[in-house]
N, C-alpha and C positions, 0 to 999 in steps of 0.2 A: 899221733896220726892214727885214724881209724882204718884198719886193714879189712880186706874182704874176708868173709867167714872161712874160706878155704885157707888163706894165708895165716889166719889167726890160729887155726887148728894145728897147722904145721909148726908154728912157733911154739905152741904149748907142748906139743909132743917132743920137740927138740929139747925143750927145757927139762922135761921129765927124764929123757934119756940121759942127759949129762949129769943129772943128780943121782941116779941110781948107783953107779960104781962107787962113789964115795960112801954112800950109805951102806952098801954091801960090804965095803972094806971094813967099815966100823962094826957092822953087825955080824960079820962072819966069825970072828974069833969069839964074840960073845955067844953066838948061837952054838958054836962048837963046844964052848965051855959049858953052856947051860944044858943044851940037848942036842946032841949029835944027830945028824940026819944022813940019810943015805946020800952018797956022792953023786950017784947017777941022776937022782931027782933034781938035785941042785944044778947040775950041769945043764940038764934039759931046760930048766927054768931060765937059767942064765943065757943059754943060747937063744931061747925064744925071745928073751928081752933084748938081746943084742941084735937079733934079726929085726925085731920090731923097731929097735932104735935105728938101725941102719936104714930100714925101710922109710922110717919117718924122716931120718936125716936126708935120705936121697930125695924123698918127696919134698922135704923142706927146701933142699938145694935146688930141686927142679922148679919149685914155686918161686924161689928166690931168683933163679935164672930168668924164669918167665917174667917175674916182676921187673928184674933188671932190664930185660928185653923191652918190656912195655914202657918202662921208664925211659930207656934209651930212645925208644921211638918217639915218646912225648917230647924228650929233650931235643931230639933231632927235629921234630916238628916245630918246637919252640924256637930252636936255632934257625930253622928254615924261615919261620915267620919273621924272626928278628932280622934275618938277612934280607928278606923281602922288604920289611919295613925300612931297613937302612937303605936298601936299593931304591925304594920309592922316595925316601928322603933325599938320597943323593940325586935321583932324577929331578925331584922337585927343586932341589938346590941348583942343579944344573940349569933347569928351565928358568928358575928365578934369575940365575946369573946371566943366562942368555937374554932374558927380558930386560934385566938391568943394563946389560951391555947395549941391547937394542935401544932401550930408553935413553941411555947415555948418548948413543949415536944420534937418536932423534932429537934429544935435548940439545946436543951439540949443534945439529943442523938448525934447529929452531933458534938457538942462541946466535948462531952465525947469521941466520936470516934476519933476526931481530936487530943485530948489530948493523947489518947491511941496510935494513929499512931505517934504522936510527940515523945512520950516516947519510942516507939519501934524504931523510927528513930534515936533517940539519942543513944539508946542501940546498934543499928546496926552500927552507926557511931563510937561509942567507940570500938566496936568489930573490925570494919574495921581498925581503927587507930592502935588497938593492933596488928591485923594481919599484917598491913603494917610495923609497927615497928619491929615485929618479922621477917618479910621477909627481911627488910632492914638489920636487924642484921645478918640474915643468909647470905644475899648477901655480906655484908661487911666482914663477916668471910671468905666467899669464895674468895672475892677479895684479902683480905690479904693473904690467903693461896696461891692463884694463883701468887700474887706478890712475895711471899716468894719463891715459886717454880721457877718462872721466874728469880728471882734474883740468885737462886742457879744455874739454867741452864746457865744464863749469866756469872756467875762467873766461872763455869766449862768450858764453851766455851772460855771465855777470857783467862783462864789458859791454855787451850789446844792451842789456837791461839798463845799465848805468847810463849808457849813451841816450836812452829814451827819456831820462830825467834831466830837467834843467837844474842848474845850481841854485837858482832863485827859489824862494818860498812864497806862498800866498801872502798877500798884504791885506791886513785887516784894519780898516779905518772907520771910526764912527761917522766921520764926514768924508765920504769917498770922492767928492768932487774937488779936485785941486784948483788952485787959482788960475792955472793956465788953461782951464777948460777940459782937462782930461779926467775921465771917470775911471777910478780904480776899482775893478771888480774882483772880489775874492773868490775862493772856491765855494762860498755859500751862494752858488748860482743855480738857477733852474731854467732850463730851456723851454720856450713855448713857441712851437712852430707847427705849421699844418693846421688842419681843421680841428677845432675844439670839440672833443667828444667826452663821453663819460669816463673813458679810460684816461684821457688827458687830465681831467679834474682829479681823478684818483692819484695820479702820479704827482701833480703839483701840490695838492693839499697834504699828501704824505710828507713831501719834502719840506714844506713850510713847518709842519709839526716837528720834523726831525731837527731842522736847524734851530728852531726855538728851544728844543731840549738841549742842544749843544751850547747855545749862548743866546740870551734874550735881549742883549743890548746891541750887538753888532748887526748891521743891515743884511737883509736877504735880497738877492737880485733875481728878478724874473726877466730874462733876456729874450726879446722877440726879434727874430730875424725876418720871418715872413709868416703872417697868420691872417687868413681871410675871415676869421670868426668861426661860428659854428653853433652848437647847442646852447640855448639860453640857460637851461637848467644847469648844464655843466659850467658855463661861464659864471653863473651866479654863485655856485659853490666856491669857485676860485675867489670871487670878490669877498664873500663872507669869511673865508679863511684868511684873506689879507687883512680884513678889518679886525679879526680876533687875534691876530699875531701880536705878541709883545715886542718882538724884534721888528724894527721898521722895514717895510717892503718897498724896494726901489725897483721900478720897472724901466727897462731900457729898450727903445725901439731903434733897430739898426736899419731896417729897410721898409717894412710895410706892416701896418696894423689896421685892420678894418673891422667894422661891426662890433662883435663881442670883444675882440682884442683891443679895439679903440676904446671901448668902455672901461676895460681893465686898465688901460694906460691912463686915461683921464682921471679915473677915480682912485688911482694909487696915491699913497701918502707922499711919495716922491717919484717923479718920472723924468726921463731924459730921452732925447732924440738927436740923431744927426741932423744937420740943417736940411739935407735932401731926403730924409726919411719921409714917407707918406703916411698920414693918418687920415682915416676916412670914417665919418659918421653918417648914418642914414637911419630911417625908420625900419622897424621890423617889417620884413616882407615875407609873406607866406606863399608857398606854392602847393597847390592841390592838383595832383595828377592821378588819373584812374581811380578817383574816389567818388562814390555815389553819395552825395550829401544833399539833403533837401534844404529849403530856404532857412528853416529854423536852425539846422545844423551848421549851415554856412554862417549864419549870424552868430551862433555860439562860438564858432571857430574865430571869427573876427573879434568878438569881445574878449576872448582868451588872449589873443595876440595883443590887443590894445592894452589889457591890464599889464602884461609883461612890459610893454613899451613905456607905460606910465612909471613903472618901478625903475626902469633904467634911465629914461630921459630926464626925470625930475632931478636926480643928483647931478647929472651932467650939466643941465641948464642952470642949476643953482651955482655950480662952480664957475660957470661962464658969466654969472650975474644977470641972467635973463630968465624968462618964463619958458615952460615947455612948449607953449604955443609959438612963442617967438623963435624957439630953436627950430621948429618945423618950418616956419616961414623962411628962415635964413637957409635951411637946407635946400628948399625948392628955388630960392632966389639964386643960389649958386649953380644949380643943375636942375633941369626939368625932371630928371629921374629921382631927385631928392638925395642923390649921393654927394655928400659934401666932403671933398678931400682937400687937404692942405699939406704943404711941405712943413718940415719941422719948425723952421723959424717962424712961419705964420701961425702954426699950431700953438706955439708958445704964447703969441699975442692973444689967441682965443682961449688960453688957459687949458688947452687939451694936454699940454705937457708943461712941466715946471722949469726944465732947463734944456738949453741947447748946448751940446758939447762939441769939442773939436776932435776928440779922439777917445779911445777906450784902452785902458791897460788891463788886459785879462791876466791878472796875476795867478789865476788858478791853473793856467796851462803850464804846469811844471812837468807834465808827462807828454810824450809824443802823442798827438791826437790820433795818428794812424794806429797806434797801439791800443789806446783806450781813452775815450773822451773823459775829461775830468768830472763831468756830471752827465750821466746817461740822460738822453732826451726823453720827454714824456712819450708814452705810447700813443701812436697815431691810429686813427681809424683806417682799417685796411680797405682801400677803395680800388677796385679794378676798373681800369679804363677800357671803354668800349667805343665803337664807332656806329653812329646811327645810320638810317637809310639815306640821309643826305651827305654822308661822308664826314660828318663832324664828330670829333672825339667828345666823350662825356664820361661822367662817373656817377653811379647811383649812390645817393646818400644813404647811410644806414637808417634803420627805423628809429624814430624818436619815441620817448615815453608819451603816453596819451595827452598829457598836459604841457608837453614841451613844444617849442617851435624853433626853427632855425633863424639865427640872426647872422646872416652870412652874406658877404659881398660876392655876387654872382651875376655880373652884367652880361656875360656871354652865354649863360645857361649851361655852363660846363657841369655844374652840380645839379643833379635832377632827383626828384622824389618819385618813388614808385607809386 
């Protein structure tokens, strides 16, 4: 250890002082033997050396004391610092212990709270499961009740629907007229009622095509309950569709067929009528109202109507075995108006119909007619009935195509042209 200069000097002096007596003891006899010196001088030197030695020793001791004091102070400071450090450590340990204890308490509280929440959660979960199960039970009971009610409704509806159907099935006969005079009509039937219009022709011709595509051998029935005639063009379309049909067309008149409807009946491949059904033939009659036509236009209109009449009357007269002129004569021979009407049995003699029947078996009516007709009737022209200034009801006829004319039985002027 490196000492301060002062302490080093004291240490050196002390070393020198302790070495002198031994050397003097060894050198004294030798000096006495070799060269004797005066005793007083030697004593003075020795005393001086002893004093110096004592002084150095005292000084060295003092310095040693001082050093010991300083060292003790440092050690005391070190001890104090150690004690302070240990005190701080103990305080920190105490604080840490307190914190740990506090944390343990907090953790214990949190753990207790967690366990409480967990218990409450489990209880809530159990309650929720119980509620869910109860709800499912109620829902299932509701579903079962609804299913039961729906099943009851379905059963009732099915029973009602089943009641709308007959157990019989449509009868399809290549020759539908039985020996007892009953005509068996299948579901291959088309209704022709009301005034014949373009919409009527659309409906009937579409159905003729449909039933041909279903079967080209079984007959198709056009059933007329009450038809006063109508558009020549529309009626002619129906006639041409009948001619083009591979399946035979059978026309049945139950009540009344006039004008264009009478032509359709007479020119059918097969036709039938009740004995008291009325069939009426007459010439084409045209009505011009509120039209400003000069003489040339009136003549052209007459010629157009006459050409249509020639096309319709010629095949009718041919079937009757007379000429068109003779047909016109007989019309006016039976009525001044030219309206020639006959009951079914007389119409058969005139060849307006082929067969007189005693009854009709409508085998197609296997479903309640109030629920849905077996064959939807053709569309009718929407005619609104009005009352004229004289209090007579009438209906305006729809507008015709430019080259079309009405072939309509209208003795009371109910149908009118604008």
